[in-house]
Every structure is written in structure tokens, then in C-alpha cells.
C-alpha positions in Angstrom: 137.5 126.9 126.4 140.0 127.0 129.3 139.1 128.8 131.9 141.6 131.7 133.1 143.6 130.5 136.7 142.8 133.7 138.8 145.8 136.0 138.9 147.9 137.6 142.0 149.3 141.2 141.8 152.9 141.8 141.0 154.6 144.7 140.9 156.9 144.6 137.7 158.0 146.7 135.3 155.7 147.6 132.6 157.9 146.4 129.7 158.1 143.3 131.5 154.7 142.6 131.5 153.9 143.2 128.4 156.6 140.4 127.1 154.5 138.0 129.8 151.5 139.4 128.1 152.8 138.3 124.5 154.1 135.2 125.4 150.8 134.3 126.7 149.1 135.1 123.3 151.2 133.1 121.2 151.2 129.9 123.4 149.4 126.7 121.8 146.7 125.5 123.9 147.2 122.1 125.6 146.1 118.5 123.8 143.2 117.0 124.6 143.1 114.8 127.7 144.3 111.2 126.6 146.1 112.3 123.6 150.6 113.0 123.2 151.4 116.6 122.4 152.8 117.1 119.3 154.3 120.0 118.0 152.9 120.5 114.8 149.8 118.5 115.0 146.7 120.8 116.0 143.9 118.6 118.0 141.3 117.0 116.5 137.9 117.3 118.0 135.8 114.2 118.8 133.2 114.6 115.4 129.6 114.6 117.5 127.4 110.9 117.2 125.3 111.4 113.6 121.6 110.1 114.4 120.8 107.1 113.0 119.6 107.2 108.9 115.7 106.7 108.4 115.7 103.5 107.3 114.1 103.7 103.5 112.1 100.9 103.6 110.3 101.0 107.3 106.8 100.2 107.2 107.2 98.2 103.9 105.8 94.5 103.7 106.6 92.5 100.8 103.7 90.3 99.1 105.3 87.7 97.3 107.3 84.6 98.2 108.5 81.5 96.2 105.2 79.5 97.9 102.7 82.3 96.3 100.5 81.5 100.2 97.6 83.8 99.7 97.4 83.9 96.0 95.5 81.9 93.2 95.9 81.9 89.9 93.1 82.3 87.3 92.0 80.0 85.1 92.9 77.7 87.9 94.9 75.4 86.7 97.3 77.5 84.7 100.4 76.1 85.9 104.1 77.6 84.6 102.3 81.0 83.7 103.3 82.7 87.3 106.3 81.8 89.0 108.5 83.5 91.5 112.0 83.2 91.9 114.4 85.4 93.8 112.1 88.0 94.7 111.2 88.3 90.9 107.6 87.6 89.8 107.6 86.4 86.3 105.1 86.0 84.2 104.7 84.3 80.8 107.9 82.6 80.9 106.3 79.8 78.8 107.2 78.4 75.2 105.9 80.5 72.6 104.4 78.2 70.8 102.2 77.0 74.1 98.4 77.3 73.0 96.9 80.4 73.5 94.8 80.4 77.3 94.0 83.8 77.0 94.1 86.4 79.9 94.7 85.2 83.2 95.6 86.8 86.7 97.2 85.8 90.4 94.9 87.6 92.4 95.7 88.1 96.3 93.1 86.3 98.4 93.4 89.3 100.8 91.6 92.7 100.8 93.6 96.0 100.6 91.9 99.3 100.7 94.1 102.4 101.9 97.9 101.7 100.8 100.6 102.5 99.1 101.7 99.8 97.1 105.2 99.6 94.8 106.7 97.6 92.2 109.5 97.1 89.2 108.8 95.7 85.7 110.8 95.2 82.8 109.4 93.4 79.4 111.3 90.4 79.1 111.9 88.5 75.3 108.7 86.4 74.9 105.7 87.6 72.9 102.3 85.9 71.8 101.3 88.0 69.0 102.4 91.4 67.5 100.1 94.0 69.9 102.1 96.2 72.1 103.5 93.9 74.9 101.1 94.4 77.7 100.4 93.4 81.1 98.6 95.2 84.1 97.6 95.2 87.7 94.3 95.3 88.3 92.7 96.2 92.6 89.9 96.9 94.0 88.6 93.5 92.6 85.0 92.9 93.9 82.9 89.9 92.6 83.9 86.3 91.1 86.7 85.8 89.3 86.7 85.8 85.8 88.4 87.0 82.3 87.5 90.8 83.7 86.5 90.7 87.0 84.8 94.1 88.4 88.2 96.2 89.4 89.9 99.4 88.4 93.5 98.3 86.3 96.8 100.0 86.3 97.4 99.7 82.9 101.2 98.3 81.8 101.7 98.2 78.5 104.1 100.0 75.7 103.1 103.4 75.7 100.5 103.4 78.1 102.2 102.8 81.2 99.6 104.3 83.7 96.4 104.3 82.1 93.3 103.9 84.3 90.5 101.5 83.1 87.0 101.4 84.9 86.2 97.8 84.7 82.6 96.1 85.3 80.9 99.2 85.6 82.3 101.1 87.5 83.0 104.7 87.8 85.7 107.8 89.0 85.6 111.6 89.4 88.6 113.6 87.9 90.0 116.2 85.8 90.1 116.0 81.9 92.2 117.3 79.7 88.8 118.2 77.4 85.4 116.7 77.8 84.9 115.5 74.7 86.5 112.6 73.0 88.2 109.8 75.3 88.9 111.4 78.5 92.9 112.1 79.2 93.7 113.1 82.9 95.1 116.4 83.7 96.2 118.1 86.9 93.4 121.2 87.5 91.8 120.6 84.5 87.9 119.7 83.7 86.2 118.1 86.2 84.9 115.2 84.6 82.8 111.8 85.8 83.7 108.1 83.9 80.4 106.8 82.3 79.4 103.4 83.9 80.6 100.9 81.1 82.0 97.3 80.7 85.6 99.1 79.9 86.5 103.0 80.5 89.7 104.2 79.8 91.0 107.0 81.2 94.4 108.2 79.6 97.3 108.8 81.1 98.4 113.0 81.3 102.2 111.8 80.2 104.4 108.9 79.3 107.0 108.2 81.6 108.0 105.0 81.0 112.1 103.8 79.5 113.9 101.0 78.7 114.5 98.6 81.3 113.0 98.7 84.6 110.3 100.9 85.9 108.4 101.5 89.1 104.8 101.8 89.6 103.4 103.4 92.4 99.7 102.9 93.1 98.2 105.1 96.4 95.2 104.2 97.9 93.7 107.1 100.5 90.3 106.5 101.1 88.1 107.7 98.0 90.9 108.8 96.0 93.6 106.6 93.8 96.8 107.9 92.2 98.8 106.4 89.8 102.9 107.1 89.9 105.1 105.7 87.3 109.2 106.7 87.3 108.3 109.2 89.9 105.8 111.2 88.1 102.5 111.1 88.8 99.9 110.5 85.4 96.7 109.7 86.8 94.3 110.3 89.5 91.0 109.9 90.6 88.7 110.1 93.2 85.2 108.7 94.6 85.5 105.3 93.0 81.9 103.6 92.6 80.3 100.5 91.4 76.9 98.8 90.6 74.7 98.9 94.2 71.0 97.4 91.8 69.6 100.2 90.7 72.2 103.1 92.3 76.0 103.3 93.2 77.8 102.3 96.1 81.3 103.4 97.1 84.2 101.3 96.1 86.9 101.6 98.2 88.9 98.5 98.8 89.3 94.8 97.2 91.8 92.6 96.0 94.9 92.8 93.8 96.0 90.8 90.8 98.8 90.8 88.2 98.1 90.5 84.8 99.2 87.9 82.1 98.3 88.9 78.9 100.2 88.9 75.5 103.6 89.2 76.8 106.8 88.0 79.6 107.1 90.0 82.1 109.2 90.7 84.9 108.4 92.4 88.3 110.7 93.1 91.7 110.5 95.0 94.6 106.5 94.3 94.8 106.0 95.6 98.5 102.9 97.5 100.1 103.0 100.0 103.2 99.3 100.1 105.1 98.5 103.9 105.7 96.8 105.2 108.7 
């Protein structure tokens, strides 16, 4: 707002004063400095600078490159099963008449704890048996490499993505729809501790898969683990443990791995964020 200039007192007739006041009310404001006066164009205010948008990938680190440095395949020498091209991990892009090699995986050398991991996957065209196309993501891997190392698995399989498999005697607490039969995760359900067996399945709470690319997220915060598929939480456990002599020990960290099972699968945008 423009500050009014102090006025002097004039002795003028009342009518003249009213005319001067009316003309003053109708006058247009002066244009901003540096702008040529245009009778029909209102002055344009300069917008305030907008804050810089938050970077969506702030804190996220890509996990793989074409060299696969920091990763090792099992079985050793299983060439061609895992390949990175243009940032995409391509699994089992091999001829369908290739002799069956059994399940394998590409495992990290580094161990991870307290993190948020995400990636996208979609199925390829090749399949090696008539079963549902399957893959998987192993985490909290401890002990020696073998066909099914001691670990937990984020199941990636047609119709079953989000299931949690506890492998090699691992166990965890959760809440389930029913304590009888195969346990199925339910938020706010009955408290339940999975039995430590060679393989124990905790069924997801619902199916969130779709055709094409699907996004998977795994959140590990201390003793809590969350599975997310396409933005929906469909599995959650706490207090993961493993055998330790005659007792149990906490299992809150380990290596991670992408599985090769019975079908061609592609993974992209594989990134991890370390949580504080």
C-alpha cells in the first residue's frame, strides 16, 4: 500500500473538495517500478519463490550395477542366470531346454540391518515347469550358503507375493486371523508365535498383485519386519529369532538375496535406505 503524502489545509468550497475526493478514489495505482504504464493492463505482482521440492530419492542408494560387485551367485559358476542390463536385474533369461539346476540365488556380501528396501518386479515369458511362476527375496541370511540358507523370505510368486517364509528354524511373533491351521497375518488379530521348523509359512493378509510391474517394499526396524506390496501392508512380524544351541537368539540382521526358481523374472529400481 502506498503511503499518503501529508496534506496542507486549503480553504476551498465544499463542492470542490468533494470532486477532488471522488477523482482521487477513481485514480489507478501507479505501475510497479521498472514496468511501463499500460492503461488497460493491471500491475502484475512478482510471485514469491517456491521452496525447493523434496527429492523423492533422498537417502536411497542403488544396490546393483552391471559388474555385480559385492554380490555372489549360488551355486558358484551358475553363469547367465543373473544379469544386470540398463539397471534391470534379469533372472533366468536362459533357454527353456536348459538342464534344471535347482533353486539358486544372488546374495550380497554385506550384511544389512535397520533399513527400508524397495524394488519392482514383473514376470518374463520363460517358465521351467507348470507350477505358478515363482521367485523370492531372502533377508536376514546367516550361516553357510546352501539351497535354503537360514533366513526369512519375502515370497514373490503368482498369487502369493507377500507371504513370509521362515527358513532353517527361524521364528517370529505376529497376529493372525486364526490360531488353527496355516497361520494368516491379520492386523490386530490373535497373538501368535510361529513354530521353529525347517520351513514355516505365514500367509499374507490379502492379495495386492497386478499385471505388469509390481512394487515391493521391506522395512526392517530393529525387531519389527513389514512386507508391503503395491503400497499395502500385507505381513508383519516382530521378535525374529533363530536356533542358538539349546535356546533361541535374536535375528535382526543378515545378508540379502534374490532367488532364481522356476520362471524368468525382472527386477528394477532396486534401492535401499538405511534407517536411523
